[in-house]
Steps between C-alpha positions, in 0.01 A plus 500: 500500500643849508869567553416655841328180613792297369749701705309446825480121479741323735790314346739244637759776542284697745507224762764418755697177469317363804161575342603318182623198696179488701286531187698234312446253783133577550193337349421807291517474122755778469792541472512210261803284434586713199523814710718331759720358224534843340605660827749221566643546152536874544684457829722232345584733214581779746741269683663401171539867410659563840748217450594620150547858619717389792709281271547777245593757764748255658665438162523876444666549840748220436600648162566844650 
């Protein structure tokens, strides 16, 4: 597969959240449980990062 063909293949990140939810609940073979788990993990990590950043910025404001 050439790099051009690789770049044109759809990925999970090119779909809307609604499309992913619909696909995960459908009878199709994809997205598989691993893909759904990976997306869930990424969103969980983003929320953790948000919480840490808010906590650190709050501590900085309190120390000022």
